[in-house]
Structures are given as C-alpha cells and as structure tokens.
C-alpha positions as CSV (number, residue, x, y, z in Angstrom):
1,S,7.0,-12.8,-6.4
2,H,9.7,-10.0,-6.6
3,C,11.6,-8.6,-4.0
4,L,13.0,-4.6,-3.9
5,A,15.6,-3.6,-2.1
6,L,16.3,0.1,-1.8
7,K,20.1,1.2,-1.0
8,P,21.8,3.6,0.9
9,D,22.4,5.6,-2.2
10,G,18.2,6.2,-3.1
11,S,19.3,3.7,-5.8
12,V,17.2,0.1,-6.3
13,I,17.8,-3.4,-6.2
14,G,15.4,-5.7,-7.6
15,W,15.1,-10.1,-7.5
16,G,13.1,-13.0,-7.9
17,G,9.5,-12.8,-10.5
18,N,10.2,-10.7,-13.0
19,D,8.1,-11.9,-15.6
20,H,6.5,-8.1,-16.3
21,R,10.0,-6.5,-16.3
22,Q,8.5,-5.5,-12.5
23,T,12.6,-6.1,-11.3
24,N,14.2,-4.5,-13.9
25,I,14.4,-1.0,-12.3
26,P,13.8,2.1,-14.7
27,G,16.9,3.9,-15.9
28,G,17.3,6.9,-14.2
29,L,15.4,6.1,-11.5
30,S,17.2,7.7,-8.3
31,Q,17.1,9.8,-5.5
32,V,14.2,7.0,-4.4
33,R,13.0,7.3,-0.6
34,A,10.8,4.0,-0.1
35,V,10.1,1.0,-2.8
36,A,6.7,-0.9,-2.7
37,A,6.3,-4.3,-4.5
38,G,2.7,-5.5,-5.8
39,R,1.6,-8.7,-7.6
40,N,4.1,-8.2,-10.5
41,F,4.4,-4.6,-10.4
42,S,6.6,-1.9,-8.4
43,L,6.5,1.4,-6.8
44,A,9.4,3.9,-5.8
45,L,8.4,7.4,-4.1
46,R,11.2,9.9,-4.9
47,K,12.7,12.3,-2.1
48,D,11.1,15.0,-4.9
49,V,7.5,13.3,-3.2
50,T,6.6,11.5,-6.7
51,V,5.8,8.3,-7.6
52,A,7.2,5.4,-10.9
53,A,5.8,2.9,-11.4
54,W,6.6,-0.3,-13.3
55,G,5.7,-3.9,-14.5
56,N,2.4,-5.3,-14.9
57,N,0.4,-3.0,-16.1
58,D,-2.9,-4.8,-16.6
59,Y,-5.5,-3.5,-14.2
60,G,-3.6,0.3,-14.6
61,Q,-1.6,-0.5,-11.7
62,T,1.1,1.5,-12.9
63,K,-0.4,4.2,-14.6
64,V,0.4,7.0,-11.8
65,P,-2.3,9.4,-11.9
66,D,-1.5,13.1,-13.6
67,G,0.2,15.2,-11.3
68,L,0.3,12.9,-8.6
69,A,2.7,14.7,-6.4
70,G,2.9,15.7,-2.5
71,V,3.2,12.0,-2.2
72,K,4.2,11.0,1.8
73,A,4.2,6.6,1.2
74,I,3.3,4.3,-1.1
75,S,1.9,0.5,-0.8
76,A,1.6,-1.9,-3.6
77,G,-1.8,-4.7,-3.3
78,Y,-1.8,-7.8,-5.7
79,H,-3.0,-5.3,-8.6
80,H,-3.3,-1.7,-7.4
81,S,-1.8,0.8,-5.6
82,I,-2.5,3.3,-2.4
83,A,-0.3,7.0,-2.2
84,L,-0.8,8.6,1.2
85,L,-0.2,12.5,-0.1
86,E,1.5,15.2,2.9
87,N,-2.0,17.0,3.5
88,G,-3.4,13.5,5.1
89,R,-5.7,13.0,1.9
90,V,-5.2,8.8,0.2
91,V,-4.8,8.4,-3.5
92,A,-5.4,4.9,-5.0
93,W,-5.5,3.6,-8.5
94,G,-5.4,-0.1,-10.2
95,N,-8.0,-2.7,-10.2
96,N,-11.3,-2.0,-8.7
97,E,-13.4,-5.0,-8.8
98,Y,-14.3,-4.6,-4.8
99,G,-14.0,-1.4,-4.4
100,Q,-10.0,-1.0,-3.2
101,T,-9.3,1.8,-4.6
102,D,-12.5,4.1,-4.1
103,V,-11.3,5.8,-1.3
104,P,-13.9,6.6,0.9
105,E,-15.6,9.7,1.2
106,G,-14.4,12.4,3.5
107,L,-11.1,10.3,4.6
108,E,-8.6,12.9,5.8
109,E,-6.1,12.7,8.7
110,V,-4.8,9.8,7.4
111,I,-1.1,8.9,8.5
112,A,-0.7,5.4,7.3
113,V,-1.7,3.2,4.4
114,S,-1.7,0.0,3.6
115,A,-2.4,-2.2,0.4
116,G,-3.5,-5.7,0.8
117,G,-4.9,-8.4,-1.8
118,W,-8.1,-6.5,-2.7
119,F,-8.3,-4.4,-0.1
120,S,-6.8,-1.3,1.1
121,L,-6.4,0.0,5.2
122,A,-6.0,4.0,6.6
123,L,-4.7,5.0,9.4
124,K,-6.0,8.4,10.5
125,A,-4.4,10.4,13.4
126,N,-6.7,9.6,15.8
127,G,-5.4,5.8,16.5
128,E,-8.7,5.0,14.1
129,V,-8.1,2.0,11.3
130,V,-10.2,2.2,8.4
131,A,-10.3,-0.3,5.9
132,W,-12.8,-0.5,2.3
133,G,-12.3,-3.7,-0.6
134,Y,-12.8,-7.0,-0.3
135,N,-13.9,-8.2,2.5
136,G,-14.8,-12.4,2.6
137,W,-12.5,-13.1,4.9
138,G,-13.5,-10.8,7.4
139,Q,-9.8,-8.5,6.7
140,A,-11.7,-5.3,5.8
141,T,-14.0,-5.8,9.0
142,V,-12.4,-3.7,11.7
143,P,-12.9,-5.0,15.2
144,H,-15.2,-3.1,17.1
145,G,-13.8,-0.9,19.9
146,L,-10.2,-0.8,17.8
147,T,-9.0,2.1,19.3
148,N,-5.3,3.9,20.2
149,V,-3.5,2.0,16.9
150,T,0.3,3.6,16.0
151,M,0.7,1.4,12.6
152,V,-1.4,-0.9,10.2
153,A,-0.6,-3.7,7.9
154,A,-2.6,-5.6,5.5
155,G,-1.5,-8.9,4.2
156,G,-2.7,-11.2,1.3
157,S,-6.7,-11.6,3.1
158,H,-5.9,-10.1,6.3
159,S,-4.8,-7.0,8.6
160,L,-3.0,-6.1,11.0
161,A,-3.2,-3.4,13.5
162,L,-0.2,-2.1,16.5
163,K,-2.1,-0.8,19.3
164,S,0.6,1.9,21.6
165,D,0.5,-0.4,24.4
166,G,2.4,-2.6,22.0
167,T,-0.1,-5.4,21.8
168,V,-1.5,-7.0,18.3
169,V,-5.0,-7.3,17.0
170,G,-5.2,-9.9,14.1
171,W,-8.0,-10.0,11.7
172,G,-9.1,-11.9,9.0
173,L,-8.5,-15.0,7.4
174,N,-6.3,-17.6,9.8
175,F,-5.5,-20.5,8.0
176,Y,-1.9,-20.6,8.8
177,C,-2.6,-18.4,12.2
178,Q,-1.4,-15.3,10.4
C-alpha cells in the first residue's frame, strides 16, 4: 500500500510500497489539483483537467483513455480508475472482471464518484446513489429508500453515504464494523 499527498504548489509526493513504482512521481508532473492512490498505481488530476497515471498497469488501470479531457474528479480502485467529467458523465477503465468499469447506460448528472475494490459508486445531482460491479458483500446494492445523499465513499468491500441531515449510511462487508 502507498500514500500520495498534494502539496500547495501543485506538486505531488508519494511514500509507502513502491514495488510498481507507484510512489515515483513522473518527471514534469505539476499543476496537480487532486490525487488518488489505487492498489499499486497512482492517478493525478491536473489543473488543465487531464489525468496522469503511473504504477502497475497489469489491467490497463494506468492507460488513460485517449482524448480524456474535461475531468472534474478522479478515483482509484484496486485495479480500475474512474473519472468524473465536467459534463456530469463518468468514464472508467482498467480491470472489468466484475463490471466495475461498465458505467451504467444513461448515467448522467453525476456530481461525485468513488472507486471501491471491484465496484464503483456515483452520486447524482438529485441525491441518488448508483453502484455497479462486484456485489459479493452487498456493497453495490444501494439501500432501498436512500435519498438526499451529499457524498459517497467506497471502501474495499463496503460503501458509505453522507446524507444532507448529517447521518451516514453504510452497507456491504462489516467484519470490522466499518
């Protein structure tokens, strides 16, 4: 496992496991506004709204789709990557063994994304959560009646949603009370 940090000047530092050079920041990478650490790979969103990726590419997770631009946010799963575009659409690439990069058809008006282990989450502008990919522990089964969500977060095998009233709803694997 590894960590990335974004410095105030837009540069990135990395530390931790480096068996796939995931903490070796590419030369010339600057003007970064967001970072994401996956399993043995790294993503950076530049201020020019393009994405840089490096580290393990066994599943194509660092092969940024040609022409990808207008990116608003990024997230990294175990072996897949997600980008939220400024137009509210989602692009995903990398390992698709469980459908985690098969963005649901018609998914629009997205305001946030989060990549889990082998699944993905999207939050729509209307507060609706959409999930897809591996569902072995129920992490991609959005609880019935979940509304008014303002933020989502995907863990390895669980999902979390922050509601507008300040409550948090969690679902999926709960071996460690996550």
